[in-house]
py3Dmol code that shows the C-alpha trace and the ligand (Angstrom):
import py3Dmol

protein = """\
ATOM      1  CA  MET A   1      14.751  37.819-187.285  1.00  0.00           C
ATOM      2  CA  THR A   2      13.955  36.620-190.787  1.00  0.00           C
ATOM      3  CA  LYS A   3      10.430  36.783-192.103  1.00  0.00           C
ATOM      4  CA  LYS A   4      10.239  32.993-192.038  1.00  0.00           C
ATOM      5  CA  SER A   5      11.345  32.556-188.431  1.00  0.00           C
ATOM      6  CA  PHE A   6       9.069  35.412-187.354  1.00  0.00           C
ATOM      7  CA  SER A   7       6.042  33.690-188.801  1.00  0.00           C
ATOM      8  CA  PHE A   8       7.191  30.426-187.203  1.00  0.00           C
ATOM      9  CA  CYS A   9       7.354  32.109-183.765  1.00  0.00           C
ATOM     10  CA  LEU A  10       3.941  33.648-184.327  1.00  0.00           C
ATOM     11  CA  THR A  11       2.455  30.274-185.218  1.00  0.00           C
ATOM     12  CA  LEU A  12       4.055  28.718-182.142  1.00  0.00           C
ATOM     13  CA  LEU A  13       2.705  31.467-179.917  1.00  0.00           C
ATOM     14  CA  LEU A  14      -0.782  31.125-181.343  1.00  0.00           C
ATOM     15  CA  ALA A  15      -0.681  27.360-180.977  1.00  0.00           C
ATOM     16  CA  LEU A  16       0.394  27.715-177.361  1.00  0.00           C
ATOM     17  CA  CYS A  17      -2.321  30.237-176.540  1.00  0.00           C
ATOM     18  CA  PHE A  18      -4.924  28.155-178.311  1.00  0.00           C
ATOM     19  CA  GLY A  19      -3.743  24.997-176.551  1.00  0.00           C
ATOM     20  CA  LEU A  20      -3.857  26.630-173.152  1.00  0.00           C
ATOM     21  CA  SER A  21      -7.274  28.151-173.633  1.00  0.00           C
ATOM     22  CA  GLU A  22      -8.526  24.757-174.838  1.00  0.00           C
ATOM     23  CA  LEU A  23      -7.212  23.195-171.655  1.00  0.00           C
ATOM     24  CA  ALA A  24      -8.727  25.870-169.451  1.00  0.00           C
ATOM     25  CA  ALA A  25     -12.081  25.457-171.170  1.00  0.00           C
ATOM     26  CA  ALA A  26     -11.946  21.694-170.782  1.00  0.00           C
ATOM     27  CA  ALA A  27     -11.312  21.852-167.081  1.00  0.00           C
ATOM     28  CA  GLU A  28     -14.388  24.029-166.694  1.00  0.00           C
ATOM     29  CA  ILE A  29     -16.745  21.249-167.666  1.00  0.00           C
ATOM     30  CA  THR A  30     -18.353  19.279-164.852  1.00  0.00           C
ATOM     31  CA  ILE A  31     -20.742  16.390-165.255  1.00  0.00           C
ATOM     32  CA  GLY A  32     -22.731  14.415-162.691  1.00  0.00           C
ATOM     33  CA  PHE A  33     -22.790  10.615-162.459  1.00  0.00           C
ATOM     34  CA  LEU A  34     -25.840   9.482-160.501  1.00  0.00           C
ATOM     35  CA  VAL A  35     -26.315   5.835-159.504  1.00  0.00           C
ATOM     36  CA  LYS A  36     -29.163   4.036-157.758  1.00  0.00           C
ATOM     37  CA  GLN A  37     -27.097   1.627-155.611  1.00  0.00           C
ATOM     38  CA  PRO A  38     -23.721   3.159-154.762  1.00  0.00           C
ATOM     39  CA  GLU A  39     -22.952   0.258-152.383  1.00  0.00           C
ATOM     40  CA  GLU A  40     -22.899  -2.179-155.331  1.00  0.00           C
ATOM     41  CA  GLN A  41     -19.441  -2.875-156.699  1.00  0.00           C
ATOM     42  CA  TRP A  42     -20.793  -2.533-160.237  1.00  0.00           C
ATOM     43  CA  PHE A  43     -21.635   1.126-159.634  1.00  0.00           C
ATOM     44  CA  GLN A  44     -18.377   1.804-157.788  1.00  0.00           C
ATOM     45  CA  LEU A  45     -16.604   0.610-160.898  1.00  0.00           C
ATOM     46  CA  GLU A  46     -18.734   2.748-163.206  1.00  0.00           C
ATOM     47  CA  TRP A  47     -17.656   5.718-161.095  1.00  0.00           C
ATOM     48  CA  LYS A  48     -14.019   4.660-161.182  1.00  0.00           C
ATOM     49  CA  PHE A  49     -14.035   4.462-164.980  1.00  0.00           C
ATOM     50  CA  ALA A  50     -15.986   7.738-165.341  1.00  0.00           C
ATOM     51  CA  ASP A  51     -13.267   9.406-163.258  1.00  0.00           C
ATOM     52  CA  MET A  52     -10.676   7.926-165.563  1.00  0.00           C
ATOM     53  CA  ALA A  53     -12.421   9.493-168.559  1.00  0.00           C
ATOM     54  CA  GLY A  54     -12.502  12.796-166.678  1.00  0.00           C
ATOM     55  CA  LYS A  55      -8.758  12.574-166.130  1.00  0.00           C
ATOM     56  CA  ASP A  56      -8.032  11.633-169.734  1.00  0.00           C
ATOM     57  CA  PHE A  57     -10.195  14.385-171.275  1.00  0.00           C
ATOM     58  CA  GLY A  58      -9.951  17.031-168.560  1.00  0.00           C
ATOM     59  CA  PHE A  59     -13.419  17.285-166.997  1.00  0.00           C
ATOM     60  CA  ASP A  60     -14.761  16.823-163.493  1.00  0.00           C
ATOM     61  CA  VAL A  61     -17.176  14.094-162.438  1.00  0.00           C
ATOM     62  CA  LEU A  62     -19.501  14.610-159.474  1.00  0.00           C
ATOM     63  CA  LYS A  63     -20.435  11.167-158.195  1.00  0.00           C
ATOM     64  CA  ILE A  64     -23.776  11.108-156.424  1.00  0.00           C
ATOM     65  CA  GLY A  65     -25.635   8.154-154.897  1.00  0.00           C
ATOM     66  CA  THR A  66     -29.356   8.595-155.583  1.00  0.00           C
ATOM     67  CA  PRO A  67     -31.311   5.650-154.131  1.00  0.00           C
ATOM     68  CA  ASP A  68     -34.741   7.322-154.441  1.00  0.00           C
ATOM     69  CA  GLY A  69     -36.686   9.846-156.513  1.00  0.00           C
ATOM     70  CA  GLU A  70     -36.342  12.686-154.083  1.00  0.00           C
ATOM     71  CA  LYS A  71     -32.549  12.358-154.031  1.00  0.00           C
ATOM     72  CA  VAL A  72     -32.463  12.207-157.834  1.00  0.00           C
ATOM     73  CA  LEU A  73     -34.439  15.414-158.289  1.00  0.00           C
ATOM     74  CA  SER A  74     -32.504  17.368-155.688  1.00  0.00           C
ATOM     75  CA  ALA A  75     -29.183  16.113-157.118  1.00  0.00           C
ATOM     76  CA  ILE A  76     -30.249  17.419-160.563  1.00  0.00           C
ATOM     77  CA  ASP A  77     -31.086  20.840-159.081  1.00  0.00           C
ATOM     78  CA  ASN A  78     -27.755  20.916-157.282  1.00  0.00           C
ATOM     79  CA  LEU A  79     -25.887  20.049-160.468  1.00  0.00           C
ATOM     80  CA  GLY A  80     -27.685  22.898-162.239  1.00  0.00           C
ATOM     81  CA  ALA A  81     -26.946  25.340-159.415  1.00  0.00           C
ATOM     82  CA  ASN A  82     -23.279  24.364-159.418  1.00  0.00           C
ATOM     83  CA  GLY A  83     -22.770  24.943-163.116  1.00  0.00           C
ATOM     84  CA  ALA A  84     -22.601  21.325-164.286  1.00  0.00           C
ATOM     85  CA  LYS A  85     -23.446  20.820-167.925  1.00  0.00           C
ATOM     86  CA  GLY A  86     -24.992  17.343-167.879  1.00  0.00           C
ATOM     87  CA  PHE A  87     -25.242  14.024-166.125  1.00  0.00           C
ATOM     88  CA  VAL A  88     -25.217  10.264-166.611  1.00  0.00           C
ATOM     89  CA  ILE A  89     -27.799   8.414-164.541  1.00  0.00           C
ATOM     90  CA  CYS A  90     -28.813   4.912-163.516  1.00  0.00           C
ATOM     91  CA  THR A  91     -32.206   5.761-162.065  1.00  0.00           C
ATOM     92  CA  PRO A  92     -33.558   4.058-158.911  1.00  0.00           C
ATOM     93  CA  ASP A  93     -36.910   3.704-160.668  1.00  0.00           C
ATOM     94  CA  VAL A  94     -37.416   3.657-164.429  1.00  0.00           C
ATOM     95  CA  ASN A  95     -40.841   5.299-164.037  1.00  0.00           C
ATOM     96  CA  LEU A  96     -39.112   8.468-162.845  1.00  0.00           C
ATOM     97  CA  GLY A  97     -37.987   8.939-166.448  1.00  0.00           C
ATOM     98  CA  PRO A  98     -40.382  11.753-167.442  1.00  0.00           C
ATOM     99  CA  ALA A  99     -39.723  13.668-164.179  1.00  0.00           C
ATOM    100  CA  ILE A 100     -35.947  13.350-164.698  1.00  0.00           C
ATOM    101  CA  VAL A 101     -36.205  14.563-168.293  1.00  0.00           C
ATOM    102  CA  SER A 102     -38.174  17.672-167.343  1.00  0.00           C
ATOM    103  CA  ARG A 103     -35.924  18.460-164.378  1.00  0.00           C
ATOM    104  CA  ALA A 104     -32.843  18.133-166.592  1.00  0.00           C
ATOM    105  CA  GLN A 105     -34.401  20.477-169.144  1.00  0.00           C
ATOM    106  CA  ALA A 106     -35.310  23.020-166.459  1.00  0.00           C
ATOM    107  CA  ASN A 107     -31.666  23.047-165.358  1.00  0.00           C
ATOM    108  CA  ASN A 108     -30.336  23.090-168.902  1.00  0.00           C
ATOM    109  CA  LEU A 109     -28.481  19.821-168.417  1.00  0.00           C
ATOM    110  CA  LYS A 110     -27.732  17.168-171.009  1.00  0.00           C
ATOM    111  CA  LEU A 111     -28.716  13.704-169.959  1.00  0.00           C
ATOM    112  CA  LEU A 112     -27.612  10.146-170.710  1.00  0.00           C
ATOM    113  CA  ALA A 113     -29.268   7.102-169.120  1.00  0.00           C
ATOM    114  CA  VAL A 114     -27.036   4.134-168.309  1.00  0.00           C
ATOM    115  CA  ASP A 115     -27.997   0.529-167.422  1.00  0.00           C
ATOM    116  CA  ASP A 116     -31.719   1.112-166.711  1.00  0.00           C
ATOM    117  CA  ARG A 117     -33.729   2.678-169.512  1.00  0.00           C
ATOM    118  CA  PHE A 118     -36.472   5.190-168.710  1.00  0.00           C
ATOM    119  CA  THR A 119     -40.075   4.057-169.047  1.00  0.00           C
ATOM    120  CA  GLY A 120     -42.768   6.468-170.241  1.00  0.00           C
ATOM    121  CA  PRO A 121     -46.342   6.829-168.932  1.00  0.00           C
ATOM    122  CA  ASP A 122     -47.432   4.384-171.659  1.00  0.00           C
ATOM    123  CA  GLY A 123     -45.168   1.706-170.166  1.00  0.00           C
ATOM    124  CA  LYS A 124     -42.818   1.816-173.159  1.00  0.00           C
ATOM    125  CA  ASP A 125     -39.112   2.742-173.281  1.00  0.00           C
ATOM    126  CA  ILE A 126     -38.519   6.472-173.674  1.00  0.00           C
ATOM    127  CA  GLU A 127     -36.512   6.174-176.867  1.00  0.00           C
ATOM    128  CA  SER A 128     -35.757   9.885-177.152  1.00  0.00           C
ATOM    129  CA  VAL A 129     -33.443   9.733-174.132  1.00  0.00           C
ATOM    130  CA  HIS A 130     -29.899   8.658-175.026  1.00  0.00           C
ATOM    131  CA  TYR A 131     -29.166   5.310-173.461  1.00  0.00           C
ATOM    132  CA  LEU A 132     -26.306   2.854-173.021  1.00  0.00           C
ATOM    133  CA  GLY A 133     -27.227  -0.540-171.641  1.00  0.00           C
ATOM    134  CA  ILE A 134     -26.537  -4.241-172.062  1.00  0.00           C
ATOM    135  CA  SER A 135     -27.908  -6.662-174.619  1.00  0.00           C
ATOM    136  CA  ALA A 136     -30.044  -8.018-171.834  1.00  0.00           C
ATOM    137  CA  ARG A 137     -31.863 -10.894-173.499  1.00  0.00           C
ATOM    138  CA  LYS A 138     -28.714 -12.208-175.187  1.00  0.00           C
ATOM    139  CA  ILE A 139     -26.774 -12.061-171.959  1.00  0.00           C
ATOM    140  CA  GLY A 140     -29.626 -13.828-170.151  1.00  0.00           C
ATOM    141  CA  GLN A 141     -29.532 -16.512-172.818  1.00  0.00           C
ATOM    142  CA  GLU A 142     -25.844 -17.076-172.083  1.00  0.00           C
ATOM    143  CA  VAL A 143     -26.795 -17.664-168.446  1.00  0.00           C
ATOM    144  CA  GLY A 144     -29.472 -20.177-169.521  1.00  0.00           C
ATOM    145  CA  ARG A 145     -27.078 -21.994-171.814  1.00  0.00           C
ATOM    146  CA  THR A 146     -24.333 -22.193-169.168  1.00  0.00           C
ATOM    147  CA  LEU A 147     -26.775 -23.502-166.558  1.00  0.00           C
ATOM    148  CA  TYR A 148     -28.206 -26.148-168.855  1.00  0.00           C
ATOM    149  CA  GLU A 149     -24.735 -27.282-169.943  1.00  0.00           C
ATOM    150  CA  GLN A 150     -23.636 -27.518-166.300  1.00  0.00           C
ATOM    151  CA  ALA A 151     -26.631 -29.717-165.426  1.00  0.00           C
ATOM    152  CA  LYS A 152     -25.676 -32.006-168.315  1.00  0.00           C
ATOM    153  CA  ALA A 153     -21.975 -31.980-167.431  1.00  0.00           C
ATOM    154  CA  LYS A 154     -22.816 -33.004-163.879  1.00  0.00           C
ATOM    155  CA  GLY A 155     -24.831 -35.919-165.215  1.00  0.00           C
ATOM    156  CA  TRP A 156     -27.988 -34.894-163.328  1.00  0.00           C
ATOM    157  CA  ASP A 157     -31.240 -36.555-164.232  1.00  0.00           C
ATOM    158  CA  ILE A 158     -33.125 -33.556-165.629  1.00  0.00           C
ATOM    159  CA  LYS A 159     -36.385 -34.858-164.098  1.00  0.00           C
ATOM    160  CA  GLU A 160     -34.876 -34.103-160.675  1.00  0.00           C
ATOM    161  CA  VAL A 161     -33.752 -30.559-161.486  1.00  0.00           C
ATOM    162  CA  GLY A 162     -35.596 -27.294-160.797  1.00  0.00           C
ATOM    163  CA  PHE A 163     -34.764 -24.028-162.549  1.00  0.00           C
ATOM    164  CA  CYS A 164     -34.951 -21.172-160.052  1.00  0.00           C
ATOM    165  CA  ALA A 165     -35.247 -17.759-161.680  1.00  0.00           C
ATOM    166  CA  VAL A 166     -34.864 -14.897-159.225  1.00  0.00           C
ATOM    167  CA  THR A 167     -36.994 -12.239-160.900  1.00  0.00           C
ATOM    168  CA  PHE A 168     -37.528  -8.493-160.641  1.00  0.00           C
ATOM    169  CA  ASP A 169     -40.031  -7.697-163.336  1.00  0.00           C
ATOM    170  CA  GLU A 170     -40.501  -3.991-162.633  1.00  0.00           C
ATOM    171  CA  LEU A 171     -37.133  -3.376-164.283  1.00  0.00           C
ATOM    172  CA  PRO A 172     -37.252  -4.265-168.004  1.00  0.00           C
ATOM    173  CA  THR A 173     -33.507  -4.904-168.386  1.00  0.00           C
ATOM    174  CA  ILE A 174     -33.721  -7.431-165.545  1.00  0.00           C
ATOM    175  CA  ASN A 175     -36.895  -9.050-166.865  1.00  0.00           C
ATOM    176  CA  ASP A 176     -35.209  -9.486-170.256  1.00  0.00           C
ATOM    177  CA  ARG A 177     -32.224 -11.149-168.586  1.00  0.00           C
ATOM    178  CA  THR A 178     -34.205 -13.704-166.556  1.00  0.00           C
ATOM    179  CA  GLU A 179     -36.662 -14.442-169.366  1.00  0.00           C
ATOM    180  CA  GLY A 180     -33.697 -14.851-171.741  1.00  0.00           C
ATOM    181  CA  ALA A 181     -32.135 -17.380-169.368  1.00  0.00           C
ATOM    182  CA  ILE A 182     -35.361 -19.388-169.089  1.00  0.00           C
ATOM    183  CA  GLU A 183     -36.025 -19.232-172.807  1.00  0.00           C
ATOM    184  CA  LYS A 184     -32.566 -20.595-173.712  1.00  0.00           C
ATOM    185  CA  ALA A 185     -32.650 -23.420-171.135  1.00  0.00           C
ATOM    186  CA  VAL A 186     -36.082 -24.481-172.402  1.00  0.00           C
ATOM    187  CA  GLU A 187     -34.936 -24.230-176.020  1.00  0.00           C
ATOM    188  CA  LEU A 188     -32.041 -26.555-175.216  1.00  0.00           C
ATOM    189  CA  GLY A 189     -34.393 -29.101-173.697  1.00  0.00           C
ATOM    190  CA  PHE A 190     -35.092 -28.098-170.099  1.00  0.00           C
ATOM    191  CA  PRO A 191     -38.754 -28.852-169.217  1.00  0.00           C
ATOM    192  CA  ALA A 192     -40.740 -25.583-168.986  1.00  0.00           C
ATOM    193  CA  ASN A 193     -42.872 -26.970-166.156  1.00  0.00           C
ATOM    194  CA  GLN A 194     -39.760 -27.324-163.971  1.00  0.00           C
ATOM    195  CA  VAL A 195     -39.029 -23.595-164.135  1.00  0.00           C
ATOM    196  CA  TYR A 196     -39.935 -21.670-160.965  1.00  0.00           C
ATOM    197  CA  ARG A 197     -39.868 -17.907-160.535  1.00  0.00           C
ATOM    198  CA  ALA A 198     -38.894 -16.302-157.217  1.00  0.00           C
ATOM    199  CA  PRO A 199     -39.924 -12.620-157.407  1.00  0.00           C
ATOM    200  CA  ILE A 200     -37.909 -10.178-155.294  1.00  0.00           C
ATOM    201  CA  GLN A 201     -39.834  -7.746-153.091  1.00  0.00           C
ATOM    202  CA  GLY A 202     -38.140  -4.350-152.605  1.00  0.00           C
ATOM    203  CA  ARG A 203     -34.673  -3.583-153.966  1.00  0.00           C
ATOM    204  CA  MET A 204     -32.442  -6.092-155.721  1.00  0.00           C
ATOM    205  CA  GLU A 205     -30.055  -7.151-152.980  1.00  0.00           C
ATOM    206  CA  ILE A 206     -28.709 -10.406-151.538  1.00  0.00           C
ATOM    207  CA  PRO A 207     -31.120 -10.455-148.529  1.00  0.00           C
ATOM    208  CA  THR A 208     -34.238  -9.769-150.617  1.00  0.00           C
ATOM    209  CA  ALA A 209     -33.203 -12.446-153.139  1.00  0.00           C
ATOM    210  CA  LEU A 210     -32.535 -14.858-150.283  1.00  0.00           C
ATOM    211  CA  ASP A 211     -36.053 -14.271-148.925  1.00  0.00           C
ATOM    212  CA  ALA A 212     -37.605 -14.772-152.362  1.00  0.00           C
ATOM    213  CA  VAL A 213     -35.797 -18.076-152.907  1.00  0.00           C
ATOM    214  CA  ASN A 214     -36.619 -19.257-149.389  1.00  0.00           C
ATOM    215  CA  VAL A 215     -40.311 -18.997-150.228  1.00  0.00           C
ATOM    216  CA  LEU A 216     -39.738 -21.089-153.345  1.00  0.00           C
ATOM    217  CA  LEU A 217     -37.741 -23.736-151.480  1.00  0.00           C
ATOM    218  CA  THR A 218     -40.513 -24.074-148.899  1.00  0.00           C
ATOM    219  CA  GLN A 219     -42.945 -24.731-151.727  1.00  0.00           C
ATOM    220  CA  HIS A 220     -40.664 -27.312-153.423  1.00  0.00           C
ATOM    221  CA  PRO A 221     -38.870 -29.475-150.885  1.00  0.00           C
ATOM    222  CA  GLU A 222     -39.047 -32.410-153.326  1.00  0.00           C
ATOM    223  CA  ILE A 223     -36.519 -30.949-155.785  1.00  0.00           C
ATOM    224  CA  LYS A 224     -33.029 -32.458-155.509  1.00  0.00           C
ATOM    225  CA  TYR A 225     -30.938 -30.297-157.849  1.00  0.00           C
ATOM    226  CA  TRP A 226     -31.238 -26.604-158.666  1.00  0.00           C
ATOM    227  CA  LEU A 227     -30.125 -24.259-161.414  1.00  0.00           C
ATOM    228  CA  ILE A 228     -30.157 -20.607-160.319  1.00  0.00           C
ATOM    229  CA  ALA A 229     -30.509 -17.598-162.634  1.00  0.00           C
ATOM    230  CA  GLY A 230     -31.153 -13.956-161.736  1.00  0.00           C
ATOM    231  CA  GLY A 231     -30.860 -10.385-162.965  1.00  0.00           C
ATOM    232  CA  ASN A 232     -27.426  -9.773-161.480  1.00  0.00           C
ATOM    233  CA  ASP A 233     -24.843 -11.282-159.134  1.00  0.00           C
ATOM    234  CA  SER A 234     -26.681 -10.202-155.970  1.00  0.00           C
ATOM    235  CA  CYS A 235     -29.884 -11.963-157.060  1.00  0.00           C
ATOM    236  CA  VAL A 236     -28.025 -15.222-157.710  1.00  0.00           C
ATOM    237  CA  LEU A 237     -25.909 -14.930-154.557  1.00  0.00           C
ATOM    238  CA  GLY A 238     -29.131 -14.584-152.546  1.00  0.00           C
ATOM    239  CA  GLY A 239     -30.358 -17.802-154.167  1.00  0.00           C
ATOM    240  CA  VAL A 240     -27.087 -19.579-153.395  1.00  0.00           C
ATOM    241  CA  ARG A 241     -27.279 -18.470-149.726  1.00  0.00           C
ATOM    242  CA  ALA A 242     -30.912 -19.612-149.462  1.00  0.00           C
ATOM    243  CA  MET A 243     -29.987 -23.078-150.765  1.00  0.00           C
ATOM    244  CA  GLU A 244     -27.103 -23.300-148.306  1.00  0.00           C
ATOM    245  CA  GLY A 245     -29.448 -22.296-145.504  1.00  0.00           C
ATOM    246  CA  ARG A 246     -31.666 -25.251-146.409  1.00  0.00           C
ATOM    247  CA  GLY A 247     -28.735 -27.671-146.292  1.00  0.00           C
ATOM    248  CA  ILE A 248     -28.690 -28.256-150.053  1.00  0.00           C
ATOM    249  CA  PRO A 249     -25.076 -29.378-150.804  1.00  0.00           C
ATOM    250  CA  ALA A 250     -23.010 -27.011-152.953  1.00  0.00           C
ATOM    251  CA  ALA A 251     -22.600 -29.822-155.483  1.00  0.00           C
ATOM    252  CA  ASN A 252     -26.400 -30.021-155.944  1.00  0.00           C
ATOM    253  CA  ALA A 253     -26.892 -26.499-157.255  1.00  0.00           C
ATOM    254  CA  VAL A 254     -25.370 -24.267-159.925  1.00  0.00           C
ATOM    255  CA  GLY A 255     -25.760 -20.497-160.004  1.00  0.00           C
ATOM    256  CA  VAL A 256     -24.662 -18.130-162.765  1.00  0.00           C
ATOM    257  CA  GLY A 257     -24.790 -14.377-162.128  1.00  0.00           C
ATOM    258  CA  ILE A 258     -24.558 -11.266-164.279  1.00  0.00           C
ATOM    259  CA  ASN A 259     -22.177  -8.292-163.706  1.00  0.00           C
ATOM    260  CA  GLY A 260     -19.115 -10.324-162.722  1.00  0.00           C
ATOM    261  CA  THR A 261     -18.116  -7.530-160.391  1.00  0.00           C
ATOM    262  CA  ASP A 262     -20.176  -8.349-157.306  1.00  0.00           C
ATOM    263  CA  CYS A 263     -19.139 -11.973-156.986  1.00  0.00           C
ATOM    264  CA  ILE A 264     -15.367 -11.654-156.746  1.00  0.00           C
ATOM    265  CA  PRO A 265     -15.129 -12.637-153.025  1.00  0.00           C
ATOM    266  CA  GLU A 266     -17.468 -15.555-153.795  1.00  0.00           C
ATOM    267  CA  LEU A 267     -15.224 -16.848-156.589  1.00  0.00           C
ATOM    268  CA  GLU A 268     -12.171 -16.371-154.379  1.00  0.00           C
ATOM    269  CA  LYS A 269     -13.508 -18.655-151.635  1.00  0.00           C
ATOM    270  CA  SER A 270     -11.242 -21.668-151.175  1.00  0.00           C
ATOM    271  CA  ASN A 271     -14.205 -24.045-150.858  1.00  0.00           C
ATOM    272  CA  PRO A 272     -16.305 -23.769-154.005  1.00  0.00           C
ATOM    273  CA  THR A 273     -19.927 -22.823-153.417  1.00  0.00           C
ATOM    274  CA  SER A 274     -22.680 -23.486-155.936  1.00  0.00           C
ATOM    275  CA  PHE A 275     -21.991 -20.057-157.501  1.00  0.00           C
ATOM    276  CA  TYR A 276     -20.372 -21.331-160.690  1.00  0.00           C
ATOM    277  CA  GLY A 277     -19.645 -18.080-162.501  1.00  0.00           C
ATOM    278  CA  SER A 278     -21.045 -14.879-163.939  1.00  0.00           C
ATOM    279  CA  ILE A 279     -21.455 -13.042-167.209  1.00  0.00           C
ATOM    280  CA  LEU A 280     -19.002 -10.184-166.821  1.00  0.00           C
ATOM    281  CA  LEU A 281     -20.335  -6.900-168.158  1.00  0.00           C
ATOM    282  CA  SER A 282     -18.131  -4.019-169.169  1.00  0.00           C
ATOM    283  CA  ALA A 283     -18.098  -1.523-166.308  1.00  0.00           C
ATOM    284  CA  ARG A 284     -15.453   0.332-168.305  1.00  0.00           C
ATOM    285  CA  GLU A 285     -17.822   0.906-171.244  1.00  0.00           C
ATOM    286  CA  HIS A 286     -20.673   1.859-168.939  1.00  0.00           C
ATOM    287  CA  GLY A 287     -18.590   4.282-166.872  1.00  0.00           C
ATOM    288  CA  TYR A 288     -15.841   5.573-169.174  1.00  0.00           C
ATOM    289  CA  LYS A 289     -17.722   5.563-172.452  1.00  0.00           C
ATOM    290  CA  THR A 290     -20.887   7.224-171.120  1.00  0.00           C
ATOM    291  CA  ALA A 291     -18.869   9.976-169.424  1.00  0.00           C
ATOM    292  CA  GLU A 292     -16.808  10.473-172.576  1.00  0.00           C
ATOM    293  CA  MET A 293     -19.891  10.604-174.825  1.00  0.00           C
ATOM    294  CA  LEU A 294     -21.607  13.119-172.566  1.00  0.00           C
ATOM    295  CA  TYR A 295     -18.484  15.281-172.409  1.00  0.00           C
ATOM    296  CA  LYS A 296     -18.068  15.322-176.197  1.00  0.00           C
ATOM    297  CA  TRP A 297     -21.747  16.141-176.596  1.00  0.00           C
ATOM    298  CA  ILE A 298     -21.398  19.101-174.246  1.00  0.00           C
ATOM    299  CA  LYS A 299     -18.059  20.311-175.537  1.00  0.00           C
ATOM    300  CA  ASP A 300     -18.195  19.611-179.273  1.00  0.00           C
ATOM    301  CA  GLY A 301     -21.900  19.078-179.891  1.00  0.00           C
ATOM    302  CA  VAL A 302     -21.294  15.440-180.899  1.00  0.00           C
ATOM    303  CA  GLU A 303     -24.576  13.767-180.067  1.00  0.00           C
ATOM    304  CA  PRO A 304     -24.203  10.189-178.742  1.00  0.00           C
ATOM    305  CA  PRO A 305     -26.134   7.329-180.355  1.00  0.00           C
ATOM    306  CA  LEU A 306     -29.657   7.010-178.928  1.00  0.00           C
ATOM    307  CA  ASP A 307     -29.258   3.341-178.071  1.00  0.00           C
ATOM    308  CA  SER A 308     -25.917   1.570-177.466  1.00  0.00           C
ATOM    309  CA  ARG A 309     -25.663  -1.985-176.155  1.00  0.00           C
ATOM    310  CA  THR A 310     -22.728  -3.838-174.649  1.00  0.00           C
ATOM    311  CA  ALA A 311     -21.952  -7.549-174.498  1.00  0.00           C
ATOM    312  CA  GLY A 312     -20.745  -9.902-171.757  1.00  0.00           C
ATOM    313  CA  THR A 313     -18.201 -12.692-171.210  1.00  0.00           C
ATOM    314  CA  LEU A 314     -18.537 -15.722-168.969  1.00  0.00           C
ATOM    315  CA  ILE A 315     -16.126 -15.818-166.025  1.00  0.00           C
ATOM    316  CA  THR A 316     -15.749 -18.846-163.744  1.00  0.00           C
ATOM    317  CA  ARG A 317     -13.594 -19.792-160.780  1.00  0.00           C
ATOM    318  CA  ASP A 318     -10.968 -20.968-163.270  1.00  0.00           C
ATOM    319  CA  THR A 319     -10.857 -17.886-165.468  1.00  0.00           C
ATOM    320  CA  PHE A 320     -11.983 -14.856-163.438  1.00  0.00           C
ATOM    321  CA  ARG A 321      -8.575 -13.698-162.150  1.00  0.00           C
ATOM    322  CA  LYS A 322      -7.030 -13.192-165.553  1.00  0.00           C
ATOM    323  CA  ILE A 323     -10.135 -11.752-167.220  1.00  0.00           C
ATOM    324  CA  LEU A 324     -10.821  -9.263-164.420  1.00  0.00           C
ATOM    325  CA  LYS A 325      -7.204  -8.149-164.490  1.00  0.00           C
ATOM    326  CA  ASP A 326      -7.245  -7.670-168.259  1.00  0.00           C
ATOM    327  CA  GLU A 327     -10.447  -5.618-167.935  1.00  0.00           C
ATOM    328  CA  GLY A 328      -8.839  -3.349-165.337  1.00  0.00           C
ATOM    329  CA  ILE A 329     -11.316  -4.426-162.648  1.00  0.00           C
ATOM    330  CA  THR A 330      -8.663  -5.880-160.330  1.00  0.00           C
ATOM    331  CA  ASP A 331      -4.957  -5.095-160.019  1.00  0.00           C
TER     332      ASP A 331
END
"""
ligand_1 = """\
11
FCA
C -28.901 -2.905 -163.561
C -28.491 -3.755 -162.369
C -26.994 -3.627 -162.111
C -26.222 -3.899 -163.391
C -26.669 -2.946 -164.482
C -25.954 -3.163 -165.779
O -28.847 -1.551 -163.192
O -29.210 -3.375 -161.225
O -26.593 -4.540 -161.095
O -26.459 -5.206 -163.813
O -28.065 -3.101 -164.696
"""
view = py3Dmol.view(width=600, height=400)
view.addModel(protein, "pdb")
view.setStyle({"model": 0}, {"cartoon": {"style": "trace"}})
view.addModel(ligand_1, "xyz")
view.setStyle({"model": 1}, {"stick": {}})
view.zoomTo()
view.show()
């Protein structure tokens, strides 16, 4: 063997060994992905995309549904005990933030908050915790604009229209969305004194939203047409169902959701309901990107940005099939 080919073989051997050990090390990393409402399609999709990142980069993702504080804290301890190196979390309650931070530290786990940002004891965002969420106010404004434009397009007399905002103020990202929707509709000319808030009691789900809107409809039987905004698809779907229950014709109401992932069966219905469309958020960014950022932080020490925000796109009955397919949400 010549000197040249010997050194080539040596380089090849080293590269192989290095490559293999890299792979072995990668497979050893496990992260957790904790979500507050695993039954929601949005969170199922975050998990799906986090798994995809795991496959692409070679790490494991433990997917854990954590609907309350107790489950969150025990999941963190379990992750620590099982050798995980970090976790992504959408907390069931933003006020658990400080407890989650200290439990993560005790278990030596890196932490990234997704969707719902932690709130500190002073009621302010905990800005030291890395976070990826949506541009909530801007996305809410898109809802407000779409609703107002729909009322105009339908030729409704604005005096006869009520704006129903299904609210959930304990969660800042949701409050920003509904207030953004109201703000934009009013800015475009919708009368502020025809805006009505229907606060949800309990968790944000279709039945709780339905109850909240039922209360509002009892108080305002005089209103002929309705615009419906809410923090996510479930909130708006609850409003749509409440209106139907009262015998309000589908043509007399317009609802626009947020997420775009929890309204697919609604948009697929052959008879259009008053659910007009939704602002589709990027479940891929929220699932894949967060998992990837956490992994690179653990493996290479690349710290993620403290605050990343994602945008949204309007989907309607006419456009949702293609857009959801392009986004990898549906096949
Ligand atoms: C919150 C909502 C979810 C989704 C997410 C981006 O967590 O509860 O439905 O909208 O923000």
